[in-house]
N, C-alpha and C positions, 0 to 999 in steps of 0.2 A: 510225399514229394520232398526231394532234397534240394536245398538252395545254398549256394555259396553266400555266406552272410554279407559279403561285400556288395552283392548285387540285390539287396533287399528292395522291394518295391512295396510301399505301404498299401497301395490300393490292391495289388495282387494278394498280399498277405491277408488283408481283411476279407477279400472274397473267398480265398481258400479256407480261412477259419470259419466263415459263415456256412460253407458247404460241408464242414466236418473233415477236411483233409488234414492228415498228420503232416507237419512240416518239420524238417530237420535241417539244421544249419551247420556249416563247417567253414573254415577252420577258426574256431573261436578260442582265443588264448588269453583273454583278460576278463576279470570278474565283472567289470561294469557292463561290457557288451553282453556277456552271458546273462546277467540279471535282467538287463533291458529286454533281451529276447524272450526270456522266460515270462516276464510280466506281460508280454504281448501275445502269449499263447503258443510260442514255439514248443513243439513236442519233444525235441531232442537236440542235443548239441554234440558235435564231434570236435575234439580238441587234441592238441599235442601235449597238453598240460594235465596229466592224470590227477595231480593234487587239486587242481582247480575243479575238475569234474567231481572228485570225491567230496569236496566241500559244498557243492551246490545242493539245493533241495532235490529230492528224488521221489519217485513213486508215481503210481497211477492216479489220475484225477478223473472225475466224472465229467463227461461232456454235457454241455447244456442241452 
């Protein structure tokens, strides 16, 4: 599922995470927002800032 990060809905994100949906957010161009999204289980981030993306943690993680 793709979500514009400006329209995040915590309840919906929680539900989607519980059912195992992969969630990708766009357009994230600042580190604080990117890190907050990653910490909440967002699977991928789309950004205009390639240096930001390169500096973020990457890799596959196991699903619970």
